[in-house]
Steps between C-alpha positions, in 0.01 A plus 500: 500500500340601827575843641668523840365852578171688421367854570273495804218696333495264205508190729212635718293548187594162356406328828158669499562694821403816305260527208731712278869572498430869539316434831800287616736780408293761685483272808878482505537875459255555789698278733244219522753234382781414736793255516663448841301796647624742238284656219619402155499676170308343209833426323639300794597150382392189692618140491362175635503487878424876554213584736268785392242684713217662307268739689150504358294666770374377735745206490866427409571196289830319529643292207816295444625500141541137383522567122517776243291563197493779249146433389175520698401161623172318521362486857566124524872547423567777760571260793796363303666845501414638845433377853240691698636562853221737604400419867142393563456801724521733201215309325292517821554874501384516139180296585428724796538812285267346237234417756517830694488704180127476486422500872681816592373715212352820653188637338580745233834343409564293189244399245125521575337173604221354286244650737667845475501470125129415482423799720707732287333372182156542651591856609625584149184370329274768366188340637636509855608859474183608328282334756695675777442842344139419413434410860660822606280708262183317606562584870276770636638837576618570850179667586369476858214275386740246347719490808224399727 
């Protein structure tokens, strides 16, 4: 017998919107899951026809419930249980964020680039450090003859 209602956190997990049920529950508690513009608790029951907004920064996904399932579904079966109503503008925003993430990175923020990593490794190598200090020791004293 098919159920007529399901907990929203369990349904979001079963529909693969969130990777784990704990993450789905936390999203509800943090106010990232809404129905009709109102944040919902994880225990809120849903039924077919309900529209759910899920905020996963930087975009907000919108889904219509078309079926209920207690168990996690395979990715190919998900379209039978939900209808994705997310506007294309949200996906465009996601793409822009993805592209600009690398362009706008200021120097010194985030992980080092490959070039930075090579320079750090070269700096940490003993031979580089030793050669620096050897060159320093080999330099003549600051006598007036050596300055000329």
